[in-house]
C-alpha positions in Angstrom: -37.7 -17.0 -57.2 -38.9 -16.2 -54.0 -35.9 -17.1 -52.3 -34.0 -14.9 -54.4 -35.8 -12.0 -53.1 -35.3 -12.8 -49.7 -31.6 -13.3 -50.1 -31.6 -9.8 -51.8 -32.7 -7.8 -49.2 -30.7 -9.9 -46.4 -27.1 -9.3 -47.9 -28.2 -5.5 -48.3 -29.2 -5.3 -44.4 -26.2 -7.4 -43.4 -24.3 -4.5 -44.9 -25.8 -1.5 -43.6 -25.9 -3.4 -40.2 -22.3 -4.3 -40.1 -21.4 -0.5 -41.3 -23.6 1.0 -38.4 -21.8 -1.3 -35.8 -18.2 -0.2 -36.7 -19.6 3.3 -36.8 -21.0 2.7 -33.2 -17.5 1.0 -32.1 -15.8 3.8 -33.4 -17.8 6.3 -31.1 -17.7 4.0 -28.1 -13.9 3.9 -28.4 -13.4 7.8 -28.9 -15.5 8.2 -25.6 -13.4 5.7 -24.0 -10.0 7.5 -25.2 -11.7 11.2 -24.3 -12.4 9.9 -20.6 -9.0 8.3 -20.1 -7.7 11.6 -21.7 -9.5 13.1 -19.1 -8.7 11.1 -16.3 -4.9 11.5 -16.7 -5.4 15.3 -17.4 -7.2 15.5 -14.1 -4.5 13.1 -11.9 -1.5 15.3 -13.6 -3.1 18.8 -12.6 -4.0 17.3 -9.2 -0.2 16.1 -9.0 0.8 19.4 -10.0 -1.3 21.1 -6.9 0.5 18.6 -5.0 3.8 19.6 -5.8 2.6 23.3 -5.4 1.7 22.7 -1.8 5.6 21.1 -1.2 7.2 24.1 -3.3 7.9 27.0 -1.1 10.4 29.6 -0.9 14.0 28.4 -1.4 16.0 29.1 1.5 19.2 31.2 1.5 21.0 32.7 4.4 19.4 36.0 4.1 15.6 34.4 4.1 17.0 32.5 7.0 18.2 35.3 8.9 14.8 37.5 8.4 12.8 34.4 9.6 14.6 34.0 12.6 14.8 37.5 13.7 11.2 37.4 13.3 10.2 34.5 15.1 12.8 35.3 17.8 10.8 38.6 18.3 7.6 36.8 18.2 8.8 34.3 20.9 10.3 37.8 23.1 6.7 39.1 22.6 5.0 35.9 23.9 7.3 35.6 26.8 6.7 39.0 27.6 3.1 38.6 27.5 3.1 35.3 29.7 5.0 37.6 32.5 2.5 40.2 32.3 0.0 37.6 32.8 1.6 36.0 35.8 2.4 39.1 37.6 -1.2 40.6 37.1 -2.5 37.4 38.6 0.3 37.0 41.1 0.6 33.3 40.4 4.5 33.0 40.8 4.0 29.3 41.3 6.4 27.3 43.3 7.2 23.6 42.6 6.4 21.4 45.6 9.7 21.1 46.0 10.4 24.7 46.0 7.5 24.9 48.3 9.2 22.5 51.0 12.5 24.2 51.0 11.2 27.8 51.6 8.7 26.5 54.3 9.8 24.1 56.4 6.5 24.0 58.6 4.8 22.0 55.9 7.2 19.1 56.5 4.7 18.8 59.7 1.7 20.4 58.2 -0.3 17.0 57.6 0.2 15.6 61.0 -1.0 18.8 62.3 -3.9 18.7 60.3 -4.8 15.5 61.5 -4.2 16.3 65.2 -6.5 19.3 64.9 -9.2 17.2 63.4 -9.1 14.9 66.1 -7.6 12.0 64.0 -5.0 10.9 66.0 -2.3 8.5 64.4 -0.1 6.7 66.1 2.8 4.8 64.5 5.0 2.0 66.5 8.1 2.7 64.8 9.3 -0.5 66.3 7.9 -2.5 64.1 9.9 -1.0 61.4 13.3 -1.4 63.3 14.4 -4.8 63.0 13.6 -6.4 59.8 15.9 -9.6 60.2 13.6 -10.9 62.7 10.6 -11.2 60.1 10.4 -14.7 58.7 10.2 -14.1 54.9 10.6 -16.8 52.6 14.2 -16.0 50.4 13.0 -17.9 47.0 16.8 -16.9 46.2 17.7 -19.7 48.5 15.1 -22.5 46.6 17.3 -24.1 44.1 14.4 -24.9 41.9 12.9 -21.3 41.9 13.2 -19.7 38.4 12.0 -15.8 38.2 11.3 -16.2 34.7 8.9 -19.2 35.5 5.7 -18.8 37.5 5.3 -22.3 37.9 8.6 -22.9 39.7 7.4 -21.2 42.7 4.9 -24.2 43.0 5.4 -26.6 46.0 5.6 -30.2 44.7 
């Protein structure tokens, strides 16, 4: 008889535990579904916000012409400011080429500077007159020379 009383309670507990477990599974599934929906909603909102960033005013001929007029006016204003600043600062700078073209004294200014400092440098121009007298190796005469292969220049 004791076994009958034990089994009577067990079936009831099993049934209750099974019902609670099913209800918990349903609640967990609802929570997962809600989180997934929230995630999808956030992704959709982020995508729409990104689309808004790329969506601007449609360009028409009238819009473009009015923008172009404003842009040209701004550029002209910037150029005028630069010109005023240069005139005020007296910075009408010439390039090196322009300086040498306008002032031929600059051609010899470095030599004059060295002479004034006492550093007299003499150059023997005869060393540069006849390059044919120098005995330079001509790699083109070497039949084994290959410019792409650095090892071909080595003698055996």
